[in-house]
C-alpha distance (Angstrom), angle and dihedral (degrees) to the residues before:
residue distance angle dihedral
M1 . . .
T2 3.82 . .
T3 3.77 123.0 .
A4 3.75 91.8 -105.4
P5 3.79 109.0 32.6
T6 3.77 122.5 173.7
L7 3.76 119.9 -108.2
Q8 3.88 87.7 -118.2
A9 3.77 90.7 56.5
I10 3.80 92.2 50.1
D11 3.80 90.5 47.1
H12 3.83 89.8 52.8
I13 3.81 94.1 57.1
H14 3.80 102.4 31.6
D15 3.81 94.0 105.2
S16 3.83 98.6 39.2
D17 3.85 96.2 40.3
P18 3.84 111.7 21.0
A19 3.79 93.1 166.3
G20 3.77 92.2 52.2
A21 3.80 90.5 46.0
A22 3.81 90.1 51.8
E23 3.80 90.6 52.7
G24 3.78 88.9 51.1
L25 3.81 92.2 50.4
R26 3.82 90.5 50.8
A27 3.83 89.0 51.4
L28 3.81 91.0 50.9
V29 3.78 90.0 55.6
Q30 3.81 89.1 60.4
R31 3.77 91.9 48.5
G32 3.79 96.3 44.3
I33 3.77 131.5 -111.5
P34 3.85 119.5 -103.8
A35 3.81 110.9 -128.6
D36 3.82 93.7 -117.4
E37 3.84 90.7 54.9
L38 3.78 96.4 45.7
P39 3.87 98.5 91.8
R40 3.79 92.4 52.8
F41 3.81 92.3 42.2
C42 3.80 89.8 53.6
W43 3.81 92.2 48.7
L44 3.82 90.9 50.2
V45 3.83 92.2 48.6
N46 3.78 90.7 53.6
H47 3.79 94.8 40.4
V48 3.81 97.9 44.8
I49 3.79 107.6 26.6
G50 3.82 96.3 29.6
E51 3.78 106.9 31.8
K52 3.83 103.9 25.4
L53 3.82 99.7 34.2
G54 3.82 97.0 29.8
A55 3.80 93.7 -130.9
W56 3.78 99.9 131.4
G57 3.82 92.8 154.4
E58 3.81 89.6 60.3
A59 3.82 91.8 44.4
R60 3.82 89.0 52.5
S61 3.80 91.9 49.6
I62 3.79 94.2 47.7
L63 3.82 93.6 48.9
N64 3.78 92.5 43.3
S65 3.80 89.0 57.2
T66 3.81 94.9 48.1
V67 3.83 107.6 31.9
P68 3.84 107.8 47.8
E69 3.81 96.6 90.0
S70 3.80 93.8 41.8
E71 3.79 124.2 103.1
D72 3.84 92.5 -164.3
L73 3.81 107.1 125.3
R74 3.80 96.0 -150.2
S75 3.77 91.8 52.2
L76 3.80 92.3 49.7
C77 3.80 88.9 50.5
H78 3.85 91.3 53.0
L79 3.81 90.7 49.9
A80 3.81 90.4 53.0
V81 3.78 90.9 48.2
A82 3.81 93.0 50.0
A83 3.83 89.9 49.0
H84 3.81 91.6 50.5
L85 3.80 93.5 49.7
A86 3.83 92.9 42.8
G87 3.78 90.5 54.6
D88 3.83 97.3 -110.5
P89 3.82 101.8 131.5
L90 3.82 95.5 169.9
L91 3.82 93.9 56.4
A92 3.83 89.1 44.1
W93 3.79 90.8 50.7
Q94 3.80 94.4 46.5
T95 3.84 92.3 47.4
A96 3.80 91.9 48.1
D97 3.82 90.2 53.7
R98 3.78 90.4 48.7
L99 3.83 92.4 48.6
A100 3.80 90.5 53.9
A101 3.79 91.9 47.6
E102 3.80 93.6 47.5
A103 3.84 91.9 47.7
Q104 3.80 91.6 41.6
V105 3.81 91.9 -133.5
P106 3.82 134.6 125.3
A107 3.77 115.6 -82.8
S108 3.78 89.3 -113.4
L109 3.81 89.7 70.0
S110 3.75 96.5 48.2
D111 3.82 89.3 46.7
S112 3.82 90.1 52.0
L113 3.81 92.0 52.1
I114 3.75 92.8 47.3
R115 3.84 92.1 47.4
L116 3.78 93.0 49.0
T117 3.80 92.9 47.1
T118 3.80 90.0 47.8
L119 3.80 90.0 52.3
Q120 3.79 89.8 49.4
F121 3.77 91.2 59.9
A122 3.84 96.3 36.1
A123 3.85 98.0 44.9
A124 3.81 95.2 99.1
S125 3.83 90.6 55.4
L126 3.80 94.6 50.1
D127 3.79 128.3 80.1
A128 3.81 115.4 -120.7
G129 3.83 93.2 -105.1
S130 3.77 94.1 53.2
L131 3.79 93.2 45.1
T132 3.82 89.1 49.2
R133 3.78 94.7 51.0
M134 3.78 94.4 46.1
L135 3.81 93.0 47.5
A136 3.78 91.3 46.4
T137 3.83 89.7 58.3
C138 3.81 90.5 52.5
V139 3.82 92.9 46.8
A140 3.84 91.5 50.5
Q141 3.77 90.4 51.7
L142 3.79 94.4 47.8
S143 3.80 93.0 47.0
T144 3.83 88.8 67.4
E145 3.79 96.2 49.1
I146 3.80 119.0 103.6
E147 3.83 104.9 178.7
F148 3.79 122.0 39.2
G149 3.80 102.4 175.2
E150 3.81 116.4 -173.5
L151 3.81 92.0 -17.4
G152 3.86 93.9 63.3
K153 3.80 96.9 92.3
P154 3.84 96.8 42.5
I155 3.78 90.8 46.1
A156 3.82 93.0 50.3
G157 3.83 90.0 45.7
A158 3.78 92.4 49.9
L159 3.78 93.0 46.1
N160 3.79 90.0 50.8
N161 3.81 90.7 51.6
V162 3.80 95.1 49.3
L163 3.78 91.7 46.8
S164 3.77 88.5 53.3
R165 3.83 90.7 50.8
L166 3.81 89.8 50.3
L167 3.82 92.1 46.1
E168 3.79 90.3 55.5
H169 3.82 97.7 38.5
P170 3.82 107.8 132.7
G171 3.79 93.1 -143.6
A172 3.82 96.7 51.4
Q173 3.75 121.2 118.5
P174 3.87 110.0 -150.3
A175 3.84 91.1 -158.8
D176 3.82 91.7 57.9
A177 3.80 107.9 109.4
A178 3.81 96.1 -142.0
Y179 3.78 92.7 48.2
R180 3.82 91.1 47.4
H181 3.79 94.3 49.3
T182 3.81 94.5 45.1
L183 3.81 92.1 51.3
L184 3.76 94.8 47.9
D185 3.78 98.3 38.5
G186 3.81 91.1 44.9
A187 3.81 93.2 51.0
R188 3.81 91.0 49.0
V189 3.79 93.2 48.6
C190 3.77 89.0 48.0
R191 3.79 90.6 54.8
A192 3.80 91.8 46.6
I193 3.82 90.1 55.0
W194 3.80 92.7 47.3
Q195 3.80 90.1 50.6
R196 3.84 87.5 59.0
V197 3.79 99.8 41.7
G198 3.82 108.0 19.5
N199 3.77 143.6 60.7
W200 3.76 133.3 -106.5
L201 3.82 92.6 -81.4
N202 3.81 89.8 56.7
D203 3.79 90.1 49.3
E204 3.83 92.2 48.3
R205 3.80 92.7 49.0
A206 3.79 91.9 45.5
N207 3.80 88.3 56.1
Y208 3.79 88.5 49.5
L209 3.82 88.8 54.6
I210 3.81 89.4 51.6
A211 3.81 89.5 51.6
L212 3.80 91.8 49.4
C213 3.78 92.4 49.8
A214 3.80 95.0 43.2
N215 3.81 92.8 50.2
H216 3.81 90.0 48.3
V217 3.80 91.8 57.5
A218 3.84 93.9 38.2
D219 3.81 96.8 -110.0
W220 3.76 90.7 143.1
P221 3.87 98.9 172.9
A222 3.78 91.3 51.8
A223 3.83 91.3 47.8
R224 3.83 91.0 49.8
L225 3.84 93.3 48.2
A226 3.81 92.2 48.9
A227 3.79 94.9 45.8
E228 3.78 92.1 48.3
G229 3.84 89.1 47.8
A230 3.76 91.4 53.0
L231 3.80 92.8 48.9
A232 3.83 90.4 48.2
T233 3.82 90.1 52.0
I234 3.80 91.0 53.7
A235 3.80 92.2 46.6
Q236 3.81 90.4 53.1
N237 3.81 96.3 46.6
G238 3.79 116.3 27.7
E239 3.80 151.0 -58.9
E240 3.78 118.5 -46.6
D241 3.77 106.2 154.3
V242 3.81 94.9 165.0
D243 3.80 92.1 53.7
R244 3.77 90.7 43.7
A245 3.76 93.0 54.7
F246 3.82 93.2 53.6
I247 3.81 93.7 42.5
L248 3.82 89.9 51.0
L249 3.79 89.6 55.9
E250 3.83 90.1 56.8
L251 3.79 91.5 44.9
A252 3.82 89.8 51.6
R253 3.85 90.8 52.5
A254 3.74 92.2 51.2
L255 3.80 94.4 45.1
N256 3.77 92.6 49.2
A257 3.82 91.7 51.2
L258 3.82 89.6 47.4
G259 3.83 90.0 57.7
E260 3.83 98.8 -102.5
P261 3.81 102.6 119.8
A262 3.83 96.1 160.7
A263 3.79 92.8 54.1
A264 3.79 90.1 43.7
A265 3.81 91.3 52.3
S266 3.80 91.1 49.5
A267 3.83 92.1 52.3
R268 3.77 92.3 46.8
N269 3.84 92.1 48.6
T270 3.77 90.6 50.3
A271 3.81 89.4 51.1
Q272 3.84 91.6 50.0
D273 3.78 90.0 50.3
L274 3.80 91.6 52.9
A275 3.78 91.3 47.5
Q276 3.81 91.5 59.2
N277 3.78 87.4 82.5
F278 3.82 96.9 50.7
D279 3.78 122.2 112.4
A280 3.81 118.5 -114.3
D281 3.82 97.7 -92.0
L282 3.80 94.1 45.9
R283 3.82 91.9 44.6
Q284 3.82 89.7 53.3
W285 3.80 90.8 52.2
F286 3.82 90.4 46.7
D287 3.80 91.7 49.8
S288 3.82 90.7 50.4
K289 3.81 90.2 54.4
A290 3.78 92.7 43.6
T291 3.79 92.5 56.2
A292 3.82 97.3 38.7
């Protein structure tokens, strides 16, 4: 790693070489962070230095030195998260108040965003039951909200990410009622938010998340309905062959479980045909999903 790496270079290695990425992030602090790179920089500081290396105190210090003058909502959220996880409640509280003021939303919305983002970084350190309970509280709060303002998109994105972490949690029990309800309710609330603040791609991908969650807990009719809804959204709006391929895999799973093997085989074959055009990395990911 050079003394002045680009943020893109750090992003490229952050999973394979967290220590090297951390050194690069420290070097960037000395050079200064352009405003348009600040949100990604903040995410990487929390993900690499905080989550991967466990140095939340350092993450808090770095963000506290780079974010205070910023009006970027995502950066303020990341500072509040780092403060929470570093055990600095006063800074977390002050930053949460500032986030709500900058976004011009009720404190309940800024708190929801901070909680979801905190869970995203802390998920690996929580058992499945604790993550389920904490996420369920956030989902219940968000289900009562009507207006999301400027925090709508980051809240929906954070909720999607935490649901994905819970979906893949190695200690989760799909038959557990609380787990099942949190996954399904959370995915449906996520889609409801995207329908208010996003575009058709967000809606399509939110339906895909519902299909993933429903298949995981064996709610085959819900998975089929969501997958078919996602495919219909694509058909009405544009070409998304990558998304179609992955959605078709979930549709095939649901159809097979519902006793429609011919329709399931057709969906799977179409997905395989679409995947022929994927690059090597994407094809590897597709194959892992196809054999799961």
